[in-house]
N, C-alpha and C positions, 0 to 999 in steps of 0.2 A: 511771636504771634501765638495766641492761645489756641488750643485745639477745641473742637466743638464740645468735647466732654468736659474740658476745663471750664468753658463758658457755662455749660449746663450746671456743673457743680457750684461755681461761684454765684451764679444767678439764683440757683435754688436756695443756697444759704442766705443770700440777701433777702429773698422773698420770705423765707422762714423768720429771719430776724425782725422783719417788719410786719409780721402776722398777716401776710397776704396769702390767702388760701388758693393758690394756683401753682402750676408747675412751670418751670422754665420752658419745657417742651410746648406746653399749651400757649405760652406767650408768643414764641416764635411762630407757632402754627397760626395764631390769630393774625399776626403781622403778614405772613405769607398769604393767608386767605384774603386779606384786604388788598394786597398788591396784586395777587392773582385774579381778583375779582374786578380789577380796573381802577383801583385807587392810584392816582398819579404818584410817581416816585418821590417827587419833591413836596408832596402834600405834608402839611403840618397838622392835619386834622385827624391823625390816627391815635394820638395819645389819650384824648378825652374818651372816645368810645372804648378804648382798651381799659381805661380806669373804670368806666361804667360796668364793664363786663366782669373784670377780675377783682375790683375793690368796691363794689356797690356804689359807684359814683363818688367815693371819697377821693380827695386829692392824694396823689401818690407822693411819698417822701422824695426829696431831692436826689438822694443817692439811687433810688429805684428808677427815677426818670432818666438820670444819667446812664445807668446800665441799659435801660430799654432803648435809649437813643443810639447807643453803641451797637446793640443787637440789630436795631432797625437799619443802621447804616451798613453794617457788615452784610446783612441779608440782602439789601438792595444791590450792593456791589456784586454779590454772588449771582443774583438773578440776571443782571445785565451782562455779566461776563460771558454768558453762553457756555458752550461746552459742558452743560449740566454741572456747573460749579457749585450749586447749592449744597450746603452741608447742614443736615438736620441737627438741631440742638437737642441731643439725647445723651443718656448716660454712657460711660465708657463701655467698650466691648467686654471688659472683664466683669462688669456688674452682672448680677444674676439675670437670667433670661427673662423671668417674669417682670422684673423691674424695668428692663429695657422695653419689653412688650407693652407694659402699662404706659410708659412714657410715650411710646409711639401712638397708642390709642388717644392719649391726651393731646398729642400733637395734631392728629387728624381731626379730633373734635374741635380743637381751636381753629384749624384751617376752615372747616365748614362754617363755623361761627363767623369768622372774619370775612369769608367769601360772601356769606349771606348779607353782610352789612353793605356790600358794594355791588352785588350782582343779583338782582331779583329775576331778571328776564334771561332765561336760558335758550330762548328760541333761536337766537343767532349763533349759538355755540356749535362747534363741530360735534359730531357723534363721539369722537374720542374724549372730548372734555366732558360731555354728558355722561358717558360710561364711567369715566374716572371719578366723577362726583358721586355716582351711584355706588361705585365700589368703595369710596371713602365712607359713605353712610353705612355700608356693611361692615367695614373695618372698625368703625367707631363703636359698633354694637358688640364686637367680639369681647368675650370675657372669660373664656376658659383658660385654665392654667396650662402652661407649656412645660413639657418635661425637659430636663437638662441633658439633651442629647444632640448629636450632630444633625439629625433630621430636623429638629425644631430650630436649631441655629440657622440652618440653611433656609428654612421657611421664613423665619423672621427677617433674615438678610434680604430675601427676595421681596417681601412686603415693603421693607424700608426702601429698597431701590425703586419699587413701583411707585411708592408715595412721592419720592424725590422727583422722578421723571414726570409724573402726572402734574405736580406743582409747577415744574418748569413749562410743561405744555400749557397749563392754564395761564401762566404769566405771559408766555409767548403769544398766546391767542388774544387774551383779554387785557393784560397788563399794559401800562402806558409808560414807555421809556421817555426820557427827555427829548430824544430825537423825534419820536412820534408826536409828542405834544407840540413841538415847534411847528409842525405842519398843520396843526389844528388851529382854527380861529380862536382867539382869546375872547372870553366872555367878560364883559364889564358889568359890575354890579353897582 
């Protein structure tokens, strides 16, 4: 089984080889945002909006689609496992702190983008979800350099954990698992 940093590295290399100007972190952020915003887990309608956002609507190469589907499946599995099993697709802990920090900012930006595609009405959301989304907007705007010290490492770790827990909170409140959808009436088109 690949670690999240191995997934990040291989997906980043794949995106670069195919001249797709986004990061692996942002891709998983978008996927988590769509799922956390209420997109059904078994939805097949996520790839086209993702391509629109990250590849100007151009069709994605087959190997990129395969990698994205794998990331999507793994992410879905982690979200439904509970126990806060979600692992963010970010660089290895040994990477420079600013590289990890920028990847986290890209991840959060992607989440907000994906969330907005599936959830425009926050009136029914809990205060915790609303506060988390406001915090994400603040996190996405951060741009100062971090120093390579223990205090910055601890701060980055705490923000990463906060992001992870907030995503799980959004998914648990607004996301749709297969069990939840079975209880909902099916719409016929």
